[in-house]
C-alpha positions in Angstrom: 49.9 -35.4 -53.2 48.0 -32.1 -52.7 47.3 -33.2 -49.1 51.0 -33.9 -48.5 52.0 -30.4 -49.8 49.3 -28.7 -47.6 50.4 -30.6 -44.5 54.0 -29.8 -45.3 53.2 -26.1 -45.7 51.1 -26.1 -42.5 53.9 -27.7 -40.5 56.4 -25.3 -42.0 54.3 -22.3 -41.2 53.7 -23.6 -37.6 57.5 -24.0 -37.2 58.1 -20.5 -38.5 55.6 -18.9 -36.1 56.9 -21.0 -33.2 60.5 -19.8 -34.0 59.6 -16.1 -33.8 61.8 -14.4 -31.3 60.3 -13.5 -28.0 61.0 -10.0 -26.7 62.7 -10.3 -23.3 62.0 -7.5 -20.9 65.2 -6.9 -19.0 64.9 -6.7 -15.2 65.8 -3.5 -13.4 66.1 -5.2 -10.1 69.7 -5.6 -9.0 71.4 -7.3 -6.1 75.0 -7.4 -4.9 76.2 -10.9 -3.9 79.8 -11.6 -2.8 80.9 -8.2 -4.3 79.4 -8.7 -7.7 76.2 -7.2 -9.2 73.4 -9.3 -10.6 70.0 -8.7 -12.2 67.2 -10.8 -10.8 65.2 -12.0 -13.9 61.9 -13.7 -13.4 61.1 -16.2 -16.2 57.9 -15.5 -18.1 55.9 -17.6 -20.6 57.8 -18.6 -23.7 61.2 -17.4 -22.5 64.1 -19.7 -23.0 67.5 -19.7 -21.3 69.1 -18.8 -24.6 66.8 -15.9 -25.3 67.2 -14.5 -21.8 71.0 -14.7 -22.0 71.0 -13.1 -25.5 69.0 -10.2 -24.2 71.4 -9.6 -21.3 74.5 -10.2 -23.4 75.9 -13.0 -21.2 76.8 -16.7 -21.9 74.3 -19.5 -21.3 77.0 -21.5 -19.5 77.7 -18.7 -17.1 74.1 -18.3 -16.1 73.7 -22.1 -15.7 76.6 -22.2 -13.3 75.4 -19.1 -11.4 72.0 -20.6 -10.9 73.0 -24.3 -10.3 71.3 -25.5 -13.5 72.4 -28.7 -15.1 70.1 -28.3 -18.1 68.3 -25.5 -20.1 64.9 -26.2 -18.7 63.1 -23.3 -17.1 59.7 -22.9 -15.4 57.6 -19.8 -15.3 58.4 -17.8 -12.1 61.9 -19.1 -11.8 64.2 -16.3 -10.7 67.6 -16.3 -12.4 70.7 -14.4 -11.3 72.1 -12.7 -14.4 75.6 -11.0 -14.1 75.5 -7.2 -14.7 77.7 -6.3 -17.6 78.2 -2.5 -17.4 80.3 -0.5 -19.8 83.5 0.7 -18.2 83.9 4.5 -18.2 87.6 5.1 -18.5 87.8 8.9 -18.4 86.0 11.9 -16.9 87.0 15.6 -16.4 89.7 14.9 -13.8 90.9 11.3 -14.1 91.7 8.5 -16.4 90.6 5.2 -14.9 93.1 2.6 -15.8 92.1 -1.1 -15.5 95.2 -3.1 -14.4 96.5 -5.6 -16.9 98.5 -8.8 -16.0 101.9 -8.0 -14.5 101.3 -4.2 -14.3 102.3 -2.4 -11.1 101.9 1.1 -9.9 105.5 1.6 -10.7 105.0 0.4 -14.3 102.0 2.8 -14.6 104.1 5.7 -13.4 106.8 4.9 -16.0 104.3 4.3 -18.8 102.2 7.5 -18.2 105.1 9.6 -17.0 103.4 10.4 -13.7 105.0 10.5 -10.2 104.3 7.6 -7.8 103.4 10.0 -5.0 100.6 11.4 -7.2 99.3 7.9 -8.0 99.3 7.0 -4.3 97.6 10.3 -3.3 94.8 9.7 -5.8 94.5 6.0 -4.9 94.9 5.7 -1.1 93.4 2.1 -1.2 96.5 0.8 -2.9 100.0 0.4 -1.5 103.3 -0.2 -3.3 104.1 -3.1 -1.0 101.2 -5.2 -2.2 100.4 -6.3 -5.7 97.3 -5.0 -7.4 94.9 -7.5 -8.8 94.3 -7.8 -12.6 91.2 -5.8 -13.4 91.5 -3.4 -10.5 91.0 0.3 -11.4 93.6 2.9 -10.7 92.8 6.6 -11.1 95.4 8.7 -12.9 95.1 12.5 -12.8 94.6 13.8 -16.4 96.7 17.0 -15.7 99.7 14.8 -14.7 99.9 12.2 -17.4 101.4 12.2 -20.9 98.6 12.9 -23.4 100.2 11.0 -26.2 100.4 7.9 -24.2 96.8 8.3 -23.0 95.5 8.7 -26.5 97.3 5.6 -27.6 96.0 3.7 -24.5 92.4 4.8 -25.3 92.7 3.7 -28.9 94.0 0.3 -27.7 91.1 0.0 -25.2 88.6 0.9 -27.8 90.0 -1.7 -30.2 90.1 -4.3 -27.5 86.4 -3.6 -26.6 85.4 -4.0 -30.2 87.2 -7.3 -30.5 85.6 -8.6 -27.3 82.2 -7.5 -28.5 82.7 -9.2 -31.9 83.9 -12.4 -30.3 80.9 -12.5 -28.0 78.6 -11.8 -30.9 80.2 -14.6 -32.9 80.1 -17.0 -29.9 76.3 -16.3 -29.4 75.6 -16.8 -33.2 77.6 -20.0 -33.2 75.8 -21.2 -30.1 72.4 -20.2 -31.6 73.1 -22.1 -34.8 74.2 -25.3 -33.0 71.4 -25.2 -30.5 68.6 -23.6 -32.5 66.0 -26.2 -31.4 67.4 -27.5 -28.2 66.2 -24.8 -25.8 62.7 -25.8 -24.6 60.3 -23.1 -23.7 59.4 -22.7 -20.0 57.5 -25.8 -18.8 54.4 -23.9 -17.8 54.1 -22.4 -21.3 53.3 -25.8 -22.7 49.9 -25.9 -21.0 47.1 -26.2 -23.5 49.4 -27.4 -26.3 49.1 -31.1 -25.2 
């Protein structure tokens, strides 16, 4: 009976030590591919796909798709493309940078912020009223020209939206971590000497 307890404790301790979180060193090497920015992360010993994705704040599925992976297996030295998730700066000393939402137009922005269309077009020569602007595109609006009350309400809304998105991502990662806590194998080469 004592042997059983000792073996059980030893296995439990081994599992606890093995489950310690590995500190992932985020890459500073970036590339631009098809207009999008990516980090190039080189897999090191004991790193898992989940731990890498958690460090960069991206989803495991997104990284698997980007890197043509059908499973979670990694090898030391693999180079993964990880999408760059940068915070969006929405205001500076001259402009408010508005990210276009679905069904918004330059005209609807001019009405919403009480700014003249000519001014919007002057500050954004890359856009034209005859062509629709893609969702997510950024339009500069001169701070001196726009209604401050509307701007303050818009900034509060953006802040609330960002918090909700962050919370949803955090919950998604925690849920994924709980459901896949032991399914992410370490990099293949890190198993050397264990067998």
